[in-house]
Residue, then its C-alpha position, 0 to 999 in steps of 0.5 A: m570083650a563085648f562088656f568093653d565095646n558097651v561102655k561109654g568111653k574108654n575111662v573105664i577100661i584105663g581106669l583099670a588099668i591104672g588102678i592095676g598098674a598101681a597095684v603091682v607098682a605100690p609094694i615096690v614103691v611105698p616102703i622106698i618112698a617111707a624110707a625117703a619121707k621118715p627122715l624128711a617128717k622128722a626134719a619138718i618137726k624139729g624145724g616146727v620145734k625149734a620156730y616154736r620155742r624161737g617163738r616163745e622166747m621172742m614173746a617173753e622179750l616183748k612182755e618184758v618190754a611192754e611192762d618197762v613201758v607201762a611202768e614208766a608211763k604209771a610213774e610218768v602220770s602219778e609225776v605229773q599228779q604230785e606236781q599238780e597236788i604241789v602248784t594248787p595244794p588240797g583245799e584252794g579248788g585251783k579256780 
């Protein structure tokens, strides 16, 4: 153990112990975690797909409302222009 005595601090020994412990425990723990993680990942993906679809629906509704507002504004502008043409017939200049 003379090698470990010359090493600054005991961090190397602790690191090796943790690494060996992880190597021993990993084959047991990883399949359990994988079995639990698959349904969780699947549920998260389902939730994402549902949120994406709802977002598309909301954007379609928003687009429809915006198009309606633009159409109404254009109609009002056209209406005002027609009223101005009636008030000042062409050629008179309005002055």
